[in-house]
C-alpha positions in Angstrom: -16.3 -18.8 -18.5 -17.2 -15.3 -18.7 -16.5 -15.3 -15.2 -13.0 -17.2 -15.5 -11.8 -15.7 -18.2 -12.9 -11.7 -16.1 -10.7 -13.2 -13.2 -7.5 -14.0 -15.5 -7.9 -10.8 -17.0 -8.5 -9.0 -13.7 -5.2 -11.1 -12.4 -3.1 -10.0 -15.0 -4.4 -6.3 -15.0 -3.4 -6.8 -10.6 -0.2 -8.0 -11.7 1.0 -6.0 -14.7 -0.1 -2.9 -12.1 2.0 -4.4 -9.6 5.0 -4.8 -11.8 4.7 -1.8 -14.0 2.1 1.0 -13.0 2.4 0.8 -8.9 6.4 1.2 -8.4 6.3 4.8 -10.1 3.7 5.9 -8.2 4.5 4.6 -5.0 7.9 6.0 -5.5 6.5 9.7 -6.6 4.3 8.9 -3.2 7.7 8.4 -1.3 9.4 11.4 -3.0 6.3 13.5 -2.1 6.3 11.9 1.8 9.7 12.5 2.0 9.3 16.1 0.2 7.1 16.7 3.0 9.0 15.2 5.8 11.9 18.0 4.4 9.8 20.3 4.5 8.6 20.3 8.3 12.0 19.5 9.1 13.0 22.8 7.6 10.1 24.6 9.2 11.1 23.2 12.7 14.5 24.4 11.7 13.4 27.7 10.9 11.3 28.2 14.2 14.2 27.2 16.1 16.7 29.7 13.9 14.1 32.1 14.5 13.8 31.9 18.1 17.7 31.7 18.1 17.7 35.2 16.2 15.1 36.3 18.2 17.4 35.4 21.6 20.2 36.6 19.7 18.7 40.1 18.9 17.9 40.5 22.7 21.1 39.8 23.9 22.7 42.0 21.7 20.1 44.7 22.5 20.9 44.1 26.3 24.7 44.5 25.4 23.9 47.5 23.5 21.9 49.2 26.4 25.2 48.5 28.9 27.4 50.0 26.5 25.6 52.9 25.9 25.0 53.2 29.9 28.8 52.8 29.9 29.4 55.6 27.4 27.1 58.2 29.2 28.6 57.1 32.6 32.2 58.0 30.8 31.1 61.1 29.5 29.6 62.2 32.8 33.0 61.4 34.3 34.7 63.2 31.7 32.1 66.3 31.8 33.1 66.4 35.9 36.5 66.5 35.1 36.6 69.2 32.4 35.0 70.6 34.9 37.3 70.4 37.7 40.1 71.5 35.0 38.6 74.6 34.7 38.0 75.3 38.4 41.8 74.8 38.6 42.8 76.8 36.0 40.0 79.7 37.1 41.5 79.4 40.2 44.8 79.5 39.6 44.3 82.6 37.2 42.7 84.4 40.0 45.7 83.3 41.9 47.8 84.9 39.4 46.0 87.9 38.8 45.8 88.2 42.7 49.4 87.9 43.1 50.0 91.0 39.9 47.5 92.7 42.0 49.3 92.6 45.0 53.1 93.3 43.2 51.1 96.2 41.7 50.4 97.6 45.0 53.4 96.1 46.6 55.4 99.1 43.7 52.5 102.0 44.2 53.5 101.6 48.1 57.2 101.9 47.5 56.7 104.5 44.8 54.6 106.5 47.4 57.1 105.8 50.2 59.6 107.5 48.3 57.7 110.2 47.2 57.0 110.8 50.4 60.8 110.1 51.8 62.0 113.0 49.1 59.0 115.4 50.6 60.2 114.9 54.2 63.5 115.7 53.2 62.8 118.5 51.1 60.7 119.8 54.0 63.5 118.8 57.0 65.9 120.8 54.7 63.4 123.9 54.5 62.8 123.4 58.2 66.7 123.2 59.0 67.2 125.9 56.8 64.8 128.2 58.8 66.2 127.6 62.0 69.7 127.9 61.5 68.3 130.8 59.1 71.1 129.9 56.9 71.4 128.1 53.5 72.1 124.4 53.4 73.3 123.4 50.2 71.5 120.2 49.1 74.5 119.3 47.1 76.6 119.6 49.8 75.2 117.9 52.4 73.5 115.1 50.0 74.5 112.3 51.9 73.7 113.5 55.1 69.8 113.6 53.3 69.9 110.4 52.1 70.7 108.9 55.0 68.1 110.6 56.7 65.8 109.4 53.9 66.5 105.8 54.5 65.7 106.2 57.8 62.3 107.5 57.3 
């Protein structure tokens, strides 16, 4: 009888546990299982996101390197252009200085010729005076002297 009583009590205990104790335990276990599954899923997403971030960082690094090389190339082209411009300005300045020097030389040659003409005309008058043994008036004969200096 004790055995039957214990069996009845055990059956009631099992039914009571199945009705009131096991559902919250099973629910807690399912929630925990869901949290673990969510955590694993989040870890997988984080790993995927990490890989994507690594790929994106590598791509941005490649783009930055390409952009840096473009900037360096543009700077090199600009420096070459500046050097060419400086050479052109220096050449133009040299031509300007050379033209100025040539003009100054031409003026000096003109002055020297004019000075030589006046000296030659004075010498010609002196020579003519000696030859003619009489005085030649420079004021009276200025037209002749001007013509003579123009011919020289």
